[in-house]
C-alpha positions as a printed Julia matrix, in Angstrom:
86×3 Matrix{Float64}:
  89.85  92.12  108.16
  91.82  88.84  107.54
  90.3   85.38  107.85
  91.66  81.95  107.94
  90.64  81.76  104.13
  92.81  84.59  103.3
  94.36  84.47   99.84
  97.62  85.97  100.47
 100.1   84.46   98.22
 103.88  84.47   98.52
 105.61  86.77   96.14
 109.07  86.63   94.85
 110.26  89.5    96.99
 111.44  88.65  100.35
 111.06  84.92  100.33
 113.98  84.45  102.88
 112.42  87.16  105.39
 109.12  88.84  105.86
 109.29  92.49  104.6
 108.54  94.18  108.17
 109.54  97.6   109.18
 112.69  97.67  111.22
 111.01  99.96  113.73
 109.12  96.8   115.15
 112.63  95.36  116.18
 114.32  98.38  117.51
 115.67  96.47  120.39
 117.42  93.64  118.49
 119.87  93.46  115.59
 117.43  93.45  112.7
 119.95  92.04  110.11
 120.75  89.1   112.46
 117.25  88.07  113.0
 116.74  84.26  112.24
 113.22  84.71  110.79
 112.31  81.05  110.7
 113.87  79.93  113.91
 112.51  83.09  115.92
 108.95  82.87  114.45
 107.46  83.05  118.06
 109.12  86.18  118.79
 108.27  87.92  115.42
 104.72  86.76  115.48
 104.31  88.1   119.06
 106.03  91.54  118.05
 103.91  92.22  115.16
 100.79  91.22  117.15
 101.71  93.75  119.71
 102.94  96.58  117.52
 102.25  95.9   113.71
  99.8   97.63  111.53
  97.32  95.83  109.28
 100.04  95.61  106.41
 102.52  94.19  108.69
  99.96  91.59  109.74
  99.33  90.69  106.03
 102.97  90.31  105.41
 103.36  88.07  108.55
 100.74  85.88  107.25
 102.11  85.95  103.6
 105.48  84.84  105.08
 104.53  82.16  107.79
 101.1   81.43  106.56
  97.76  81.65  108.39
  97.86  78.32  110.08
 101.42  78.9   111.65
 100.34  82.43  112.85
  97.19  81.21  114.45
  98.74  77.95  116.05
 101.59  80.14  117.43
  99.1   82.76  118.94
  96.78  80.14  120.24
  99.27  77.56  121.6
 102.89  79.03  121.87
 102.45  82.58  122.82
 102.44  83.06  126.59
 101.26  86.73  127.1
  99.13  89.24  125.35
  99.0   93.0   125.98
  95.26  93.43  126.6
  94.66  95.68  123.59
  95.98  92.93  121.26
  93.47  90.3   122.28
  90.78  92.01  120.33
  93.02  91.97  117.25
  93.47  88.16  117.45
């Protein structure tokens, strides 16, 4: 389980974008995603459909504070089963 004191460190690979499976973004053009600009969509999508490794990658890329802030203050809807995960 991840905590706000997670020690996930950025790595050299995928500094420009998170290493997330294309299956999460089946409905958009994956290669055209603007990873920094569209963070709300990406964080919400991983929240809905991502596994533990994808959550860790999301936190590595955006950092825990940004992910938590987005989920608490910017996300507008949660699928009921995702609330427990948050």
